[in-house]
C-alpha positions in Angstrom: 5.1 0.3 10.8 3.8 3.4 9.1 1.8 3.1 5.9 4.0 3.4 2.8 2.7 4.1 -0.6 3.7 1.8 -3.4 6.1 3.8 -5.5 9.0 3.3 -7.8 12.0 2.8 -5.5 14.7 5.4 -5.6 18.3 4.3 -6.3 19.5 7.1 -4.0 21.9 5.7 -1.4 21.2 6.5 2.2 22.9 5.4 5.5 22.6 1.7 6.1 19.7 0.6 8.4 20.6 -1.0 11.6 20.6 -4.8 11.4 22.1 -7.6 13.5 24.0 -10.8 13.3 20.8 -12.8 12.6 20.1 -10.8 9.4 23.7 -10.9 8.4 23.9 -14.6 8.8 20.7 -15.2 6.8 21.8 -12.8 4.0 25.3 -14.5 3.8 23.6 -17.9 3.4 21.7 -16.8 0.3 23.6 -13.8 -1.1 25.7 -15.6 -3.8 22.7 -17.4 -5.2 20.4 -14.4 -5.0 22.8 -12.0 -6.7 23.5 -14.6 -9.4 19.8 -15.0 -10.2 19.2 -11.3 -10.1 22.0 -10.7 -12.6 20.7 -13.5 -14.8 17.5 -11.6 -15.2 18.7 -8.0 -14.9 22.4 -7.8 -15.7 24.3 -5.3 -13.7 21.3 -3.2 -12.8 21.8 -0.8 -9.8 18.5 -2.1 -8.5 20.3 -5.0 -6.9 21.8 -2.6 -4.3 18.4 -1.0 -3.9 16.7 -4.3 -3.3 19.3 -5.5 -0.7 18.9 -2.2 1.1 15.1 -2.7 1.1 15.6 -6.1 2.7 17.7 -4.6 5.4 15.2 -1.9 6.0 12.3 -4.4 6.2 14.2 -6.5 8.7 15.1 -3.5 10.9 11.5 -2.4 10.9 10.1 -5.9 11.7 8.3 -6.0 15.0 9.9 -8.0 17.8 7.1 -10.5 18.2 7.3 -11.4 14.5 11.1 -11.8 14.8 10.5 -14.2 17.6 8.1 -16.1 15.5 10.7 -16.2 12.7 13.2 -17.9 15.0 10.5 -20.4 16.2 9.6 -21.4 12.7 13.2 -21.7 11.5 13.4 -24.4 14.2 10.1 -26.0 13.2 10.1 -25.7 9.3 7.3 -28.3 8.9 4.8 -26.3 11.1 2.3 -25.9 8.1 2.4 -29.6 7.4 1.1 -30.9 10.7 -2.2 -32.9 11.0 -3.9 -30.2 13.1 -3.6 -27.6 10.3 -7.2 -26.6 9.4 -8.0 -23.6 7.2 -10.8 -21.4 6.1 -11.2 -18.8 3.3 -13.6 -15.9 3.4 -14.3 -12.3 2.3 -13.8 -9.9 5.1 -16.9 -7.8 4.2 -19.2 -10.7 3.6 -18.2 -12.4 6.9 -18.0 -9.4 9.2 -18.1 -6.1 7.4 -14.6 -4.9 8.0 -11.3 -5.9 9.7 -12.3 -4.5 13.1 -15.5 -6.4 13.2 -13.8 -9.5 12.0 -11.4 -9.2 14.9 -14.5 -9.4 17.1 -15.5 -12.7 15.5 -12.3 -14.7 16.3 -14.1 -16.8 18.9 -16.2 -18.3 16.1 -12.9 -19.2 14.3 -11.4 -20.6 17.5 -14.5 -22.7 18.0 -13.6 -24.5 14.8 -10.0 -24.9 15.9 -8.8 -23.0 12.8 -5.0 -22.6 12.4 -5.1 -20.8 9.0 -7.4 -18.0 7.7 -7.2 -16.9 4.1 -8.9 -13.5 3.6 -9.8 -12.6 0.1 -8.0 -9.5 -1.4 -8.4 -6.5 0.9 -5.9 -4.0 -0.4 -7.0 -0.7 -2.0 -9.0 -1.4 -5.1 -11.3 0.5 -7.5 -15.1 0.1 -7.0 -17.1 -1.6 -8.4 -14.9 -3.0 -11.2 -12.1 -4.8 -9.2 -12.5 -8.5 -10.1 -13.3 -9.5 -6.6 -10.4 -7.5 -5.3 -7.8 -8.8 -7.8 -7.4 -5.4 -9.4 -5.2 -3.5 -6.9 -4.5 0.2 -6.7 -2.1 0.2 -3.9 -0.2 -2.9 -2.7 0.8 -1.4 0.6 -2.5 -0.1 1.9 -5.8 -1.7 3.1 -8.9 -0.6 1.2 -10.6 2.1 3.2 -14.0 0.3 3.0 -12.4 -2.6 5.0 -10.2 -0.6 7.4 -6.6 0.6 7.8 -3.2 -0.9 8.0 -3.4 -0.5 11.8 -6.6 -2.6 11.8 -4.8 -5.3 9.8 -1.9 -5.4 12.2 -4.2 -5.5 15.2 -6.2 -8.4 13.5 -3.0 -10.5 12.8 -1.9 -10.0 16.3 -5.2 -11.3 17.7 -5.1 -14.2 15.2 -1.6 -15.2 16.2 -2.7 -15.2 19.9 -5.5 -17.6 18.8 -3.0 -19.8 16.9 -4.3 -18.7 13.5 -2.0 -17.7 10.6 -3.3 -15.1 8.2 -3.0 -15.7 4.5 -3.5 -12.9 2.0 -3.4 -12.9 -1.8 -0.5 -11.2 -3.5 -1.6 -10.3 -7.0 1.8 -10.4 -8.8 0.7 -10.4 -12.4 -1.1 -7.1 -12.7 -2.2 -3.8 -11.2 -5.5 -2.0 -11.5 -5.6 0.5 -14.4 -6.2 3.1 -11.6 -2.9 2.3 -9.9 -0.6 5.3 -9.7 1.9 3.7 -12.0 -0.8 3.2 -14.6 -2.0 6.7 -14.2 1.5 8.0 -14.8 1.8 5.8 -17.8 -1.4 7.1 -19.2 -0.1 10.7 -18.6 2.7 9.8 -21.0 5.6 9.1 -18.5 7.9 6.6 -20.4 9.4 5.4 -17.1 6.0 4.1 -15.9 5.0 2.9 -19.4 8.0 0.5 -19.0 6.3 -0.9 -15.8 3.8 -2.4 -18.2 3.7 -3.6 -21.9 2.7 -0.6 -24.0 2.8 -0.4 -27.8 2.0 2.3 -30.3 0.4 -0.1 -32.8 -0.8 -3.7 -33.2 2.5 -5.2 -34.5 3.9 -6.6 -31.3 0.5 -7.3 -29.7 -0.5 -9.4 -32.8 2.7 -11.4 -32.4 1.8 -12.1 -28.8 -1.8 -13.0 -29.7 -0.6 -15.5 -32.3 0.7 -17.8 -29.6 -0.6 -16.6 -26.2 -4.0 -18.3 -25.1 -6.8 -16.0 -24.0 -7.7 -16.2 -20.3 -11.4 -15.1 -20.7 -12.2 -15.4 -24.4 -15.8 -14.5 -23.9 -15.9 -11.9 -21.1 -12.5 -10.3 -21.9 -11.4 -11.4 -25.4 -7.8 -10.7 -26.5 -4.6 -10.1 -24.5 -4.4 -6.3 -25.2 -6.6 -3.3 -24.7 -6.5 0.1 -26.4 -6.0 3.0 -24.0 -7.3 6.2 -25.4 -5.6 8.5 -22.9 -2.2 6.9 -23.5 -2.7 6.3 -27.2 -1.2 2.9 -26.9 -2.1 -0.8 -26.7 -1.5 -2.2 -23.2 -1.3 -5.9 -22.2 -4.3 -6.9 -20.2 -4.5 -10.7 -20.2 -7.3 -10.9 -17.6 -9.6 -7.9 -17.8 -9.1 -4.5 -19.5 -8.9 -2.8 -16.1 -6.0 -5.1 -15.0 -2.7 -4.1 -16.6 0.0 -6.8 -16.8 3.3 -5.9 -15.0 6.6 -6.0 -16.8 8.9 -8.1 -14.6 11.7 -7.6 -17.2 12.0 -4.2 -15.5 14.0 -4.7 -12.3 12.2 -1.7 -10.7 8.9 -3.6 -10.9 10.5 -6.6 -9.1 12.0 -4.4 -6.4 8.8 -2.4 -5.8 6.5 -5.5 -5.7 8.8 -7.5 -3.4 9.1 -4.5 -1.0 5.4 -4.5 -0.8 5.5 -8.2 0.2 7.9 -7.4 3.0 5.7 -4.5 4.1 2.7 -6.7 4.4 4.7 -9.4 6.2 5.7 -6.8 8.8 2.0 -6.2 9.3 1.7 -9.8 10.4 0.7 -11.6 7.2 2.1 -15.2 7.5 1.1 -16.8 4.2 1.0 -15.2 0.7 -1.1 -16.8 -2.0 0.7 -16.0 -5.2 -2.1 -15.2 -7.7 -1.7 -16.3 -11.3 2.0 -16.9 -10.7 2.6 -18.9 -13.9 1.8 -15.8 -16.0 4.2 -13.3 -14.6 7.0 -13.4 -17.1 6.2 -12.5 -20.7 8.4 -13.4 -23.6 7.6 -12.9 -27.3 7.3 -16.2 -29.2 6.1 -18.2 -26.2 2.7 -18.8 -24.6 3.8 -16.7 -21.6 3.1 -19.6 -19.2 5.4 -21.4 -16.8 8.6 -19.8 -18.3 11.9 -20.5 -16.5 12.1 -16.8 -15.4 8.9 -17.3 -13.4 10.8 -19.9 -11.3 13.8 -17.6 -10.9 11.5 -14.9 -9.5 9.7 -17.2 -7.1 13.1 -18.6 -6.0 14.3 -15.1 -5.2 11.1 -14.4 -3.4 11.6 -17.5 -1.3 15.2 -16.4 -0.4 14.0 -12.9 0.4 11.5 -14.3 3.0 14.1 -16.6 4.5 16.4 -13.6 5.0 13.9 -11.1 6.2 10.9 -13.0 7.7 11.3 -16.8 7.6 8.0 -17.3 9.5 6.3 -16.4 6.2 5.4 -19.1 3.6 4.3 -19.0 0.0 1.3 -20.7 -1.5 1.1 -20.8 -5.2 -2.0 -20.7 -7.3 -1.0 -22.9 -10.2 -3.9 -24.0 -12.3 -1.8 -26.4 -14.4 -1.4 -30.1 -15.1 0.3 -32.2 -12.4 3.5 -32.4 -14.5 3.8 -28.6 -14.2 3.4 -28.5 -10.5 6.6 -30.0 -9.1 8.6 -27.1 -10.7 6.8 -24.6 -8.5 8.1 -26.3 -5.3 11.7 -26.1 -6.6 14.0 -28.6 -5.1 14.9 -29.4 -1.4 18.2 -27.5 -2.0 16.6 -24.6 -3.9 13.0 -24.4 -2.8 10.3 -22.1 -4.3 6.7 -22.3 -3.0 6.1 -24.0 0.3 2.7 -25.3 -0.9 0.2 -25.1 -3.8 -3.6 -24.9 -4.1 -4.7 -28.4 -5.0 -7.0 -27.4 -7.9 -6.8 -30.7 -9.8 -8.1 -32.7 -6.8 -10.9 -30.3 -6.2 -12.1 -30.7 -9.8 -11.7 -34.5 -9.8 -13.7 -34.8 -6.5 -16.7 -33.1 -8.1 -16.3 -35.1 -11.3 -16.3 -38.3 -9.2 -19.4 -37.3 -7.3 -21.4 -36.6 -10.4 -20.3 -39.7 -12.3 -20.0 -42.1 -9.4 -16.6 -43.1 -10.8 -13.4 -42.5 -8.9 -10.9 -43.7 -11.6 -9.8 -40.2 -12.7 -9.7 -39.0 -9.1 -7.5 -42.0 -8.1 -5.2 -41.5 -11.0 -4.8 -37.8 -10.2 -4.1 -38.6 -6.6 -1.5 -41.1 -7.7 0.3 -38.5 -9.8 0.3 -36.0 -6.9 1.5 -38.6 -4.4 4.4 -39.5 -6.7 5.7 -35.9 -6.5 8.8 -35.3 -4.3 8.4 -35.1 -0.5 8.8 -31.3 -0.6 5.5 -30.9 -2.5 2.6 -30.0 -0.2 -1.0 -29.0 -0.9 -3.9 -27.0 0.4 -6.9 -29.2 -0.3 -10.4 -27.7 -0.7 -13.8 -28.3 -2.2 -14.9 -24.7 -2.8 -13.3 -21.3 -2.8 -14.1 -17.8 -4.1 -13.6 -19.1 -7.6 -15.5 -21.3 -10.0 -14.9 -25.0 -10.7 -13.0 -25.2 -14.0 -13.3 -28.6 -15.6 -9.6 -29.1 -16.3 -9.5 -32.9 -16.2 -6.7 -35.1 -17.5 -7.8 -35.6 -21.1 -5.2 -38.2 -21.9 -6.3 -40.3 -19.0 -9.9 -39.9 -20.0 -9.1 -41.2 -23.5 -7.3 -44.1 -21.9 -10.4 -44.9 -19.9 -12.6 -44.6 -23.0 -14.2 -41.4 -21.7 -14.9 -38.7 -24.3 -13.3 -35.6 -22.8 -15.7 -33.1 -24.5 -18.9 -35.0 -23.7 -17.7 -35.7 -20.2 -17.0 -32.0 -19.5 -20.4 -31.0 -21.0 -22.1 -33.7 -18.8 -20.4 -32.3 -15.7 -21.2 -28.6 -16.0 -24.8 -29.4 -17.1 -25.1 -31.8 -14.2 -24.1 -29.2 -11.7 -26.5 -26.6 -13.1 -29.2 -29.2 -12.6 -29.9 -29.6 -16.4 -29.2 -33.4 -16.5 -32.0 -35.8 -15.7 -31.5 -37.2 -12.2 -29.2 -34.3 -11.1 -29.7 -33.2 -7.5 -27.5 -30.1 -8.0 -28.4 -26.4 -8.2 -25.5 -24.4 -9.6 -24.9 -22.0 -12.5 -22.5 -21.9 -15.5 -19.7 -19.4 -15.6 -17.9 -18.3 -18.9 -19.9 -20.6 -21.2 -18.4 -20.6 -24.7 -20.7 -21.8 -27.4 -17.9 -22.3 -29.9 -15.7 -24.5 -27.8 -18.5 -25.9 -25.5 -16.4 -24.9 -22.6 -17.9 -23.7 -19.3 -17.2 -23.6 -15.6 -19.5 -24.2 -12.6 -20.5 -22.1 -9.6 -22.3 -22.7 -6.4 -21.8 -23.5 -2.7 -20.8 -27.0 -1.6 -24.2 -27.7 0.0 -26.2 -26.5 -3.0 -24.0 -28.5 -5.4 -24.4 -31.6 -3.3 -28.2 -31.4 -3.4 -29.2 -29.8 -0.1 -30.9 -26.8 -1.7 -33.0 -28.8 -4.2 -34.0 -31.2 -1.4 -35.2 -28.4 0.8 -37.1 -26.7 -2.0 -38.8 -30.0 -3.0 -39.4 -31.1 0.6 -37.8 -34.4 -0.2 -36.6 -35.9 3.1 -34.7 -38.9 1.6 -33.0 -36.6 -0.9 -32.1 -34.2 1.9 -30.4 -37.0 3.9 -28.4 -38.2 0.9 -27.4 -34.6 0.1 -25.9 -34.2 3.6 -24.1 -37.5 3.2 -22.6 -36.3 -0.1 -21.5 -33.1 1.5 -19.8 -34.9 4.4 -18.3 -37.5 2.1 -16.7 -34.8 -0.1 -15.2 -33.0 2.9 -13.9 -36.1 4.5 -12.3 -37.4 1.3 -10.7 -34.0 0.7 -9.3 -33.9 4.2 -7.9 -37.4 4.0 -5.6 -36.7 1.1 -2.0 -35.4 1.1 -1.9 -31.8 2.4 -4.2 -30.0 4.7 -7.9 -29.0 4.4 -9.4 -25.6 3.9 -13.1 -24.9 4.1 -14.9 -22.1 2.2 -16.6 -19.9 4.8 -20.3 -21.0 5.1 -19.7 -24.6 4.1 -19.3 -25.5 7.8 -23.0 -24.6 8.3 -24.3 -25.7 4.9 -24.9 -22.2 3.5 -26.9 -22.3 0.3 -26.5 -20.3 -2.9 -27.0 -16.5 -2.8 -29.4 -16.0 -5.7 -30.0 -12.4 -4.6 -26.8 -11.4 -6.5 -29.1 -11.2 -9.6 -30.8 -8.2 -8.1 -27.6 -6.2 -7.7 -26.5 -4.4 -10.9 -22.9 -4.4 -9.8 -22.8 -8.2 -9.3 -25.3 -9.7 -11.7 -22.8 -10.0 -14.6 -20.6 -12.5 -12.7 -22.2 -15.8 -11.7 -19.4 -16.5 -9.3 -21.3 -14.2 -7.0 -23.7 -17.1 -6.5 -21.3 -18.5 -3.9 -20.0 -15.1 -2.7 -22.9 -14.1 -0.5 -23.1 -12.6 3.0 -22.4 -15.0 5.8 -25.7 -16.0 7.5 -25.2 -15.4 11.2 -28.8 -16.4 11.9 -28.2 -19.8 10.4 -24.8 -20.1 12.2 -26.6 -19.6 15.5 -28.4 -23.0 14.8 -25.1 -24.9 14.8 -25.6 -26.1 18.4 -29.3 -27.1 17.8 -29.3 -30.9 17.4 -30.6 -32.2 14.2 -30.4 -28.9 12.2 -28.5 -28.8 8.9 -26.1 -26.4 10.5 -25.5 -28.7 13.5 -25.0 -31.8 11.4 -22.4 -30.2 9.1 -20.8 -28.4 12.1 -20.4 -31.7 13.9 -19.3 -33.3 10.7 -16.4 -30.8 10.4 -15.5 -31.5 14.0 -15.3 -35.3 13.2 -13.1 -34.4 10.3 -10.7 -32.7 12.6 -10.8 -35.6 15.0 -10.0 -37.9 12.0 -6.9 -35.9 11.3 -5.7 -36.1 15.0 -3.9 -39.4 14.2 -0.2 -40.2 13.9 -0.8 -41.1 10.3 -1.4 -37.4 9.4 2.2 -36.6 10.4 4.1 -34.5 7.8 6.2 -37.4 6.7 3.4 -40.0 6.6 3.4 -42.4 3.6 0.2 -41.8 1.5 -1.1 -43.9 -1.4 -4.3 -44.9 -3.1 -5.4 -48.6 -2.9 -7.4 -50.8 -5.2 -11.0 -51.6 -4.0 -12.1 -53.6 -7.0 -15.0 -51.1 -7.3 -14.8 -48.0 -9.5 -17.1 -46.1 -7.1 -14.9 -46.4 -4.1 -11.8 -44.4 -3.4 -9.4 -45.9 -0.9 -6.4 -44.1 0.5 -3.9 -45.7 2.9 -1.8 -43.6 5.3 1.1 -45.1 7.1 3.3 -43.8 9.8 5.8 -46.1 11.5 4.0 -49.4 12.3 0.5 -47.8 12.2 -1.6 -47.8 9.0 -5.1 -46.5 8.4 -7.3 -46.7 5.3 -9.9 -44.2 4.3 -12.8 -45.6 2.2 -15.1 -43.3 0.3 -18.2 -44.5 -1.6 -19.0 -42.0 -4.3 -22.1 -44.0 -5.5 -25.8 -44.0 -4.5 -25.7 -47.7 -3.8 -24.7 -50.0 -1.0 -21.4 -51.7 -1.9 -18.2 -53.0 -0.5 -14.5 -52.6 -0.9 -12.5 -55.8 -1.6 -9.0 -55.1 -0.2 -5.8 -56.9 -0.9 -3.1 -56.8 1.8 0.7 -56.6 1.2 3.7 -57.5 3.3 3.7 -53.9 4.6 0.0 -53.2 5.0 -2.5 -55.6 6.4 -6.1 -54.8 5.5 -9.5 -56.3 6.1 -10.6 -58.4 3.1 -14.0 -56.7 2.9 -15.5 -53.4 4.2 -19.2 -52.7 3.6 -20.2 -49.1 2.7 -23.6 -47.4 2.6 -24.4 -44.9 -0.2 -22.0 -41.9 0.0 -20.4 -43.2 3.2 -16.9 -42.4 4.3 -15.2 -44.8 6.7 -11.8 -44.9 8.3 -10.4 -48.2 9.4 -7.3 -48.9 11.4 -5.4 -51.4 9.3 -2.4 -52.2 11.5 -0.6 -51.0 14.6 
């Protein structure tokens, strides 16, 4: 498919593209609902006809091998829920340099039996101010520093041959201020000013600010920025160089969805919807989780099922568990296929620092209670920080002071609490609210870096145990595991970011360092840190090669009569297994009660930071 610039889509009618019965059948299945939802948002806008034509054009242009994959996945809709799903996330440039070079590294990914690769944003972006690629100038074109669209299509083809599905971020909420739409708006074009939220004075912005929370109150305060060229205030909820899109304008919806289909035709199989709860703005609300957001995601899901049903949606929804179910929709009217499991990630790190799994267990219970169509990508670390969004009501119920607990956690992981073994840094510290987030690689946060620096062999052994415990616990929960590139070899913090003027202002760059290929070469040398973690990840995959990791397996936590031990039971048919995870620095044991359905050993002994899987019944 040729590279197409992201532009406002014309309403000019042309001859209909060639389609076939498959497309017609899929469209007929969804047409009534899709058109009803479109009109609910946009009335009788002529953009509906433009959008339906764009779907037909995208289907007609879809490569034959991808159409074949579409049919296979329609017959196997649970493909992304299987126990052998194993993912990794990485930056293309930090791992390999560019897309062509990454294609030459696929053997390293196959060695880990990956089935899922999430590449950080790689579309055209301004340099250096691009928020790690989340400020996008062109939603249809690969950034020239990373390659071309042809390179991306060639990479996805090689990945598919290796059994690996490519995930890319789709940054729905905003464009870069250097996007062609924003440039046209700055030049005074009212059509493109309506692609954003632009105001002559502070009247409306002040009304928004009265109720809309700030995303980055310290680094990017306020929800609007003054643009001198345009002479207007523009909504910029994240950073001043990221202009929020106006989805109340149907042309914005059509253009953005056409870009999704274009990328899908280049071979992208999973889209991570960045900041999806924010995409609909309505005066008088907090502009979060509004009903229109779900209408748009539902339409997006139908679009994929019509044009490219091999493709799935992964939502980034950093919200409380009670908000999550809505983003999956219902079995009859589904939205996202899966979500990032942010809350479990945070609670795992909280449990490790405190040696107390009660909050983690409660959070897992809430997620396990969600409907069967809810599925998660579990992870310990990613490109982002650890934001300490714990369940404050549950903390109060457990007599835990939420503010003091949060302060303890972020100070613990920066190594500022007596007895801490961690070496991380704070991100977005707010003196007024005492809020902060944490940065660092998994190995450094688990104590490996400090133990190496202090030449403390016992501490080093415990740090490795912590690292493996965290990964095994994460991988045992409902959903499938995703590693952060480098964690499979215990890569440590990249403190050299402080010497780079373009990176020093963002402490998240501590865990966004170049992949250490020299260290990776030690993964086959017995006894090295790299070998021990590499083998640990292999054992994690072996653990998941069990019938109890089937998509429809029953998963629940279990009481251990010890607040330091997390227990999770998985049951499939007559077979049950239990995962036991000791988050304390002490030898202890789990006292387990059996039920009529699950027979468990009465006692299982555990070493400090040990993870153990026991076959309970078959």
